[in-house]
C-alpha positions as CSV (number, residue, x, y, z in Angstrom):
1,M,5.4,-4.6,37.5
2,T,3.3,-3.4,34.6
3,A,5.4,-1.8,31.8
4,P,4.6,1.8,31.0
5,K,2.3,2.3,28.0
6,R,4.0,3.4,24.8
7,F,3.0,7.0,23.8
8,P,-0.5,6.9,25.4
9,Q,-1.4,10.5,24.3
10,S,-0.3,9.9,20.7
11,K,-2.1,6.6,20.6
12,A,-5.4,8.1,21.8
13,N,-5.0,10.9,19.3
14,L,-4.3,8.4,16.5
15,T,-7.5,6.5,17.3
16,R,-9.5,9.7,17.4
17,I,-8.3,11.1,14.1
18,M,-8.5,7.9,12.2
19,T,-12.0,7.3,13.4
20,D,-12.9,10.8,12.5
21,Y,-11.4,10.2,9.1
22,F,-13.4,7.1,8.2
23,L,-16.7,8.2,9.7
24,G,-16.2,11.8,8.4
25,N,-15.7,10.5,4.8
26,H,-19.1,9.0,4.8
27,K,-20.8,12.0,6.4
28,R,-19.3,14.5,4.0
29,A,-19.9,12.2,1.0
30,A,-23.6,11.9,2.0
31,E,-23.7,15.7,2.1
32,G,-22.7,15.9,-1.5
33,T,-18.9,16.5,-1.3
34,P,-17.2,14.9,-4.3
35,V,-15.1,11.8,-3.4
36,V,-11.7,11.0,-4.9
37,W,-9.9,7.7,-4.3
38,I,-6.1,8.0,-4.5
39,A,-3.0,5.9,-4.5
40,V,-0.8,6.5,-1.4
41,N,1.7,8.7,-3.2
42,A,-0.7,10.6,-5.5
43,P,-0.3,14.4,-5.2
44,I,-2.8,14.9,-2.4
45,E,-1.6,18.5,-1.7
46,I,-3.0,19.5,-5.2
47,L,-6.4,18.0,-4.3
48,K,-6.4,20.1,-1.1
49,G,-6.8,23.1,-3.5
50,F,-10.4,21.8,-3.9
51,D,-13.2,20.9,-1.4
52,L,-13.1,17.1,-1.7
53,V,-13.3,13.9,0.3
54,V,-9.9,12.2,-0.4
55,V,-9.6,8.5,0.6
56,A,-6.9,5.9,0.1
57,P,-8.0,2.2,-0.5
58,E,-4.5,1.0,0.5
59,N,-4.9,2.6,3.9
60,H,-8.3,1.0,4.4
61,S,-6.8,-2.4,3.5
62,A,-4.0,-2.1,5.9
63,V,-6.4,-1.2,8.7
64,C,-8.5,-4.2,7.9
65,A,-5.5,-6.5,8.0
66,A,-4.4,-5.0,11.3
67,R,-7.8,-5.7,12.7
68,G,-7.6,-9.4,11.7
69,I,-10.3,-9.3,9.0
70,G,-8.1,-9.1,5.9
71,G,-8.2,-12.8,5.1
72,S,-12.0,-13.0,5.0
73,L,-12.2,-9.9,2.8
74,A,-9.5,-11.2,0.4
75,Q,-11.5,-14.5,0.1
76,E,-14.5,-12.5,-1.0
77,A,-12.4,-11.1,-3.9
78,E,-11.0,-14.6,-4.7
79,G,-14.6,-15.9,-4.8
80,M,-15.3,-13.3,-7.5
81,G,-12.4,-14.7,-9.6
82,F,-9.5,-12.5,-8.5
83,S,-6.3,-14.6,-8.2
84,M,-4.8,-15.2,-4.7
85,D,-1.4,-14.2,-6.3
86,L,-2.6,-10.6,-6.6
87,C,-1.7,-8.0,-4.0
88,S,-3.6,-8.6,-0.8
89,Y,-4.3,-4.9,-0.4
90,A,-6.2,-5.1,-3.7
91,R,-8.1,-8.3,-2.8
92,I,-9.1,-6.9,0.6
93,D,-10.3,-3.6,-0.9
94,I,-12.2,-5.3,-3.7
95,G,-13.7,-7.9,-1.4
96,S,-14.8,-5.1,1.0
97,F,-16.4,-3.0,-1.7
98,F,-18.1,-5.6,-3.8
99,G,-18.4,-8.6,-1.4
100,K,-20.6,-9.4,1.5
101,A,-18.0,-9.7,4.3
102,D,-18.2,-6.9,6.9
103,S,-15.2,-4.4,7.1
104,G,-16.5,-3.1,10.4
105,G,-18.5,-0.2,9.1
106,M,-15.3,1.6,8.2
107,G,-15.4,1.2,4.4
108,L,-15.1,3.8,1.7
109,P,-17.7,6.0,0.1
110,K,-18.3,5.6,-3.7
111,P,-15.8,7.7,-5.7
112,S,-16.4,10.4,-8.3
113,L,-12.8,10.1,-9.5
114,L,-9.9,7.7,-9.2
115,V,-6.3,8.9,-9.2
116,S,-3.4,6.4,-9.3
117,D,0.2,6.3,-10.4
118,N,2.6,3.8,-12.0
119,N,5.8,4.6,-10.1
120,N,4.9,2.8,-6.9
121,C,2.9,-0.2,-8.2
122,S,1.7,-1.0,-11.7
123,L,-0.8,-3.4,-10.2
124,L,-2.5,-0.5,-8.5
125,V,-3.4,1.0,-11.8
126,K,-5.1,-2.2,-12.9
127,W,-6.8,-2.4,-9.4
128,F,-8.3,1.0,-9.9
129,D,-9.3,0.1,-13.4
130,V,-11.7,-2.5,-11.8
131,Y,-13.6,0.4,-10.2
132,H,-13.3,2.5,-13.4
133,R,-15.1,-0.3,-15.3
134,E,-17.6,-1.3,-12.7
135,L,-18.6,2.1,-11.4
136,S,-18.1,4.1,-14.7
137,V,-16.0,6.8,-13.0
138,P,-13.0,8.6,-14.6
139,H,-9.5,7.2,-13.8
140,F,-6.5,9.6,-13.9
141,V,-3.1,7.8,-14.1
142,M,0.0,9.8,-13.1
143,D,2.9,8.6,-15.2
144,V,5.9,9.2,-12.9
145,P,9.4,8.3,-14.2
146,F,11.2,5.5,-12.4
147,C,14.3,6.6,-10.6
148,Y,17.6,4.8,-11.4
149,R,19.3,8.1,-10.3
150,P,18.1,11.2,-8.5
151,Q,15.1,12.9,-10.0
152,Q,16.0,15.2,-13.0
153,A,14.6,18.6,-13.9
154,G,12.9,17.2,-16.9
155,D,11.1,14.7,-14.7
156,V,9.7,17.6,-12.7
157,D,8.5,19.4,-15.8
158,Y,6.8,16.3,-17.1
159,M,4.9,15.7,-13.8
160,V,3.9,19.4,-13.5
161,S,2.3,19.2,-16.9
162,Q,0.2,16.2,-15.7
163,F,-0.7,18.2,-12.5
164,S,-2.3,20.8,-14.8
165,E,-4.3,18.1,-16.5
166,L,-5.4,16.7,-13.1
167,I,-6.5,20.2,-11.9
168,E,-8.5,20.7,-15.1
169,L,-10.2,17.3,-14.8
170,V,-11.1,17.9,-11.1
171,S,-12.5,21.3,-11.9
172,G,-14.6,19.9,-14.8
173,I,-16.0,17.1,-12.6
174,T,-16.8,19.2,-9.5
175,G,-17.4,22.6,-10.9
176,Q,-14.9,24.0,-8.4
177,Q,-12.1,26.4,-9.1
178,F,-8.6,25.4,-8.0
179,D,-7.2,27.5,-5.2
180,I,-3.4,27.3,-5.3
181,E,-3.0,29.1,-2.0
182,K,-4.8,26.2,-0.3
183,T,-2.3,23.9,-2.0
184,R,0.6,26.1,-0.9
185,Q,-0.6,25.8,2.7
186,A,-1.1,22.1,2.4
187,L,2.4,21.7,1.2
188,A,3.7,23.7,4.2
189,Y,1.8,21.3,6.5
190,T,3.3,18.3,4.7
191,D,6.8,19.8,5.0
192,E,6.4,20.4,8.7
193,A,5.0,16.8,9.2
194,N,8.0,15.4,7.3
195,R,10.4,17.2,9.7
196,Q,8.6,16.1,12.8
197,W,8.5,12.5,11.5
198,K,12.3,12.6,11.0
199,R,12.7,14.0,14.5
200,F,10.7,11.1,15.9
201,Y,12.6,8.5,13.7
202,D,16.0,9.9,14.7
203,L,15.3,8.7,18.3
204,A,16.3,5.2,17.0
205,R,19.9,6.4,17.3
206,T,19.8,6.0,21.1
207,R,21.0,2.9,22.8
208,P,18.7,1.3,23.7
209,S,16.5,2.7,20.9
210,A,13.7,5.0,22.1
211,I,11.4,3.6,19.4
212,T,10.7,0.5,17.3
213,A,9.9,0.2,13.7
214,F,6.5,-1.1,14.9
215,D,5.8,2.4,16.4
216,T,6.4,3.9,13.0
217,F,4.2,1.3,11.3
218,V,1.3,2.2,13.6
219,H,1.7,6.0,13.4
220,M,2.3,6.3,9.7
221,A,-1.4,5.6,9.1
222,P,-2.4,9.3,9.1
223,Y,0.4,10.2,6.7
224,V,-1.5,8.5,3.8
225,V,-4.8,10.3,4.4
226,Y,-4.0,13.5,6.3
227,R,-1.0,14.7,4.3
228,G,-1.4,18.4,3.6
229,T,-3.2,19.1,6.9
230,K,-2.4,20.6,10.3
231,I,-3.9,17.5,11.9
232,L,-0.9,15.5,10.5
233,A,1.7,18.0,11.5
234,D,0.3,18.3,15.0
235,H,0.1,14.5,15.4
236,F,3.7,13.9,14.4
237,T,4.8,16.8,16.7
238,M,2.9,15.2,19.6
239,L,4.5,11.8,18.8
240,A,8.0,13.1,18.7
241,D,7.5,15.2,21.9
242,E,6.0,12.2,23.7
243,A,8.8,9.9,22.6
244,E,11.5,12.3,23.8
245,G,9.6,12.6,27.1
246,Q,9.5,8.9,27.6
247,M,13.2,8.6,26.7
248,R,14.0,11.3,29.4
249,D,12.0,9.2,31.9
250,G,14.0,6.1,31.0
251,V,11.2,4.3,29.2
252,Y,12.4,2.2,26.3
253,P,10.5,-0.4,24.3
254,V,13.3,-3.1,24.7
255,P,15.3,-2.1,27.8
256,G,17.6,-5.0,27.5
257,E,18.2,-4.4,23.8
258,K,21.1,-6.6,22.5
259,Y,20.3,-6.7,18.7
260,R,19.4,-3.7,16.6
261,L,17.7,-4.8,13.3
262,L,16.6,-3.2,10.1
263,W,13.4,-4.3,8.3
264,D,13.1,-4.0,4.5
265,N,9.6,-4.1,3.1
266,I,6.0,-3.3,4.0
267,A,4.8,-3.7,7.5
268,P,3.3,-7.1,8.4
269,W,0.0,-5.6,9.5
270,H,-1.5,-8.8,10.9
271,Q,1.5,-9.5,13.1
272,L,2.4,-6.1,14.7
273,R,1.7,-6.9,18.3
274,A,2.7,-10.6,18.3
275,M,5.9,-10.0,16.4
276,S,7.1,-7.0,18.4
277,S,6.4,-8.8,21.7
278,R,8.2,-12.0,20.7
279,L,11.2,-9.9,19.4
280,S,11.3,-8.1,22.7
281,D,11.5,-11.5,24.5
282,L,14.6,-12.2,22.4
283,S,16.2,-8.8,23.4
284,A,15.9,-7.8,19.7
285,N,14.5,-4.6,18.4
286,I,13.7,-3.8,14.8
287,I,14.5,-0.2,15.2
288,Y,14.3,0.9,11.6
289,A,12.3,0.1,8.5
290,T,12.9,1.3,4.9
291,Y,9.1,1.3,4.4
292,T,8.5,4.1,6.9
293,S,11.9,5.8,6.9
294,C,11.4,6.9,3.3
295,I,8.5,9.2,4.3
296,G,9.6,12.8,3.6
297,S,12.9,11.8,1.9
298,A,14.4,12.1,-1.5
299,E,15.8,9.2,-3.6
300,G,18.5,7.3,-1.9
301,R,18.5,9.5,1.2
302,I,17.1,9.3,4.7
303,D,17.0,13.0,5.8
304,A,14.0,15.3,5.2
305,I,13.8,16.6,1.7
306,E,14.4,20.3,1.1
307,L,11.5,22.0,-0.7
308,S,13.1,25.1,-2.0
309,D,11.2,25.9,-5.3
310,P,8.8,28.9,-5.0
311,D,6.3,27.0,-7.2
312,P,4.3,24.6,-5.0
313,L,3.5,22.3,-7.9
314,R,7.2,21.8,-8.6
315,N,7.8,21.0,-5.0
316,I,5.0,18.5,-5.0
317,A,6.5,16.9,-8.1
318,R,9.8,16.7,-6.3
319,M,8.1,14.6,-3.6
320,Q,6.5,12.1,-6.0
321,N,9.2,9.6,-5.5
322,F,9.3,9.3,-1.7
323,T,8.5,5.6,-1.6
324,I,11.0,2.8,-2.0
325,C,9.2,1.0,-4.9
326,S,10.1,3.7,-7.3
327,Y,13.9,3.4,-6.8
328,G,16.5,1.3,-8.6
329,L,18.9,-1.0,-6.8
330,D,21.7,1.6,-6.5
331,L,19.4,4.2,-4.8
332,R,18.0,1.6,-2.4
333,F,21.5,0.6,-1.5
334,Q,22.6,4.2,-1.0
335,A,19.8,4.7,1.5
336,M,20.8,1.6,3.5
337,A,24.5,2.6,3.3
338,R,23.6,5.8,5.1
339,L,21.3,4.4,7.7
340,I,23.2,1.2,8.8
341,P,26.2,3.1,10.3
342,R,24.1,6.0,11.6
343,Y,21.7,3.8,13.5
344,G,24.2,1.0,14.5
345,I,22.3,-1.8,12.7
346,D,23.5,-5.3,13.7
347,G,21.5,-7.2,11.1
348,V,19.0,-6.9,8.3
349,V,15.6,-8.7,7.9
350,F,14.7,-8.7,4.2
351,S,11.0,-9.5,4.1
352,S,10.2,-11.2,0.8
353,N,6.6,-10.1,0.4
354,R,4.3,-12.4,-1.4
355,S,2.0,-9.6,-2.4
356,C,4.5,-6.8,-3.3
357,K,6.7,-8.1,-6.1
358,V,8.0,-4.6,-7.0
359,Y,9.4,-4.1,-3.4
360,S,10.8,-7.7,-3.2
361,V,12.3,-8.2,-6.6
362,M,15.7,-6.6,-5.9
363,Q,16.1,-7.9,-2.3
364,I,18.5,-10.8,-3.1
365,D,20.9,-8.5,-4.9
366,L,20.5,-5.8,-2.2
367,M,21.1,-8.4,0.6
368,R,24.4,-9.5,-1.1
369,R,25.6,-5.9,-1.4
370,V,24.8,-5.1,2.2
371,R,26.7,-8.2,3.4
372,E,29.7,-7.4,1.3
373,A,29.8,-3.7,2.1
374,F,29.2,-3.8,5.9
375,G,30.0,-7.4,6.9
376,I,26.7,-7.7,8.9
377,P,24.4,-10.7,8.8
378,A,21.1,-10.6,6.9
379,V,18.2,-13.0,6.5
380,M,15.4,-13.4,4.0
381,V,12.0,-14.2,5.4
382,D,8.6,-14.9,3.8
383,V,5.7,-12.6,4.8
384,D,2.6,-11.2,3.2
385,H,1.8,-7.7,4.4
386,A,-2.0,-8.2,4.7
387,D,-2.9,-11.9,4.1
388,V,-2.1,-13.9,7.2
389,R,-2.7,-17.2,5.3
390,K,0.7,-16.7,3.7
391,Y,2.7,-16.3,6.9
392,S,4.1,-18.9,9.3
393,E,5.1,-17.4,12.6
394,E,7.3,-20.4,13.6
395,T,9.2,-20.5,10.3
396,F,9.7,-16.7,10.5
397,F,11.2,-17.0,14.0
398,V,13.4,-20.0,13.2
399,R,15.1,-17.8,10.6
400,L,15.1,-14.7,12.8
401,E,16.7,-16.6,15.7
402,A,19.4,-17.9,13.3
403,L,20.1,-14.3,12.4
404,L,20.5,-13.4,16.0
405,E,22.9,-16.4,16.5
406,E,25.0,-15.2,13.6
407,I,25.2,-11.7,15.1
408,E,26.3,-13.2,18.4
409,A,28.8,-15.5,16.8
410,G,30.3,-12.5,15.0
411,R,30.7,-10.6,18.3
412,T,32.4,-13.6,20.0
413,A,34.8,-14.0,17.1
414,R,36.0,-10.4,17.3
């Protein structure tokens, strides 16, 4: 009997909107609309106050990795002298833009402005500096305070002052006037998208879980590039509605679910289908991932952030630290301490990512704290989020199956 398709309506919509995004970028750029390249947590809602083509190289790199062409593009960059030890997102993007390998016609139009930040990944600033030098375009770097504790009022003030500088820069480059009402509307769309995303994610609380972390990896793609739009809010609403409908119909991704796991780090883009299928055969479901659960949250929490300030710029500043990489160890642990009991996590898979040192650097200490606090098994595995050359499927599953055996042994001993 053929298993029911997972979220067919949402999957078809995702394909459509992401194709429209990539092809539409080139069309609008050719028509003369200024192009801005951004880091994934740059303040895109502010840029919605202008008429711009806004693209994210990290998103393009993830798409290339998922399509199985990340390795060849990374090799193009390595042939230009970029080290294999650099982030695979950066190597894929640089190889795609400057190299000869084909990215499937879905590349990015030439930028007029680069906007990066240093709270998520300092390497990204240097990556964008390559384009700043080679293309002679301005590079605006958001300096966002790292969070060892929840964000402070002074942090918000500091970021809002930089937003003013960014608005002035974009106005000077494009000749356009900033429309704060468009930014206010964009923020409202982002807020609604965040709430619908949390509604979807909360379906992981059911037994068996109505979703997998792989579902969230796939459907997070538009969050990076469509944030601040009705398209994103509508997509996440459709996704949550469809997931609830499948749950009512008794359709679950791992019907015989025995092991409920948590994933810590970036998605393994080149392994989504193979990894999820093999896990299902083991009656294991990675139901939750810190990488996607942090969308729409504040530091150390997992619920949707409350945007209560009447000033949209201050609300946008409040959202600047929604990604895991900008958190200290205590905040990362606080988030896990909330989600492990809520979602009934049996074990944690810490993915030591060859490319993302900032995400991976605290994992040994975090794993120790989780084991001590909750008494659940955890394992460290080696993965690169976009470069398949740095991944061994068999080694991964040897460690994963050892984790499942430890979980089973703990149940038997009780």
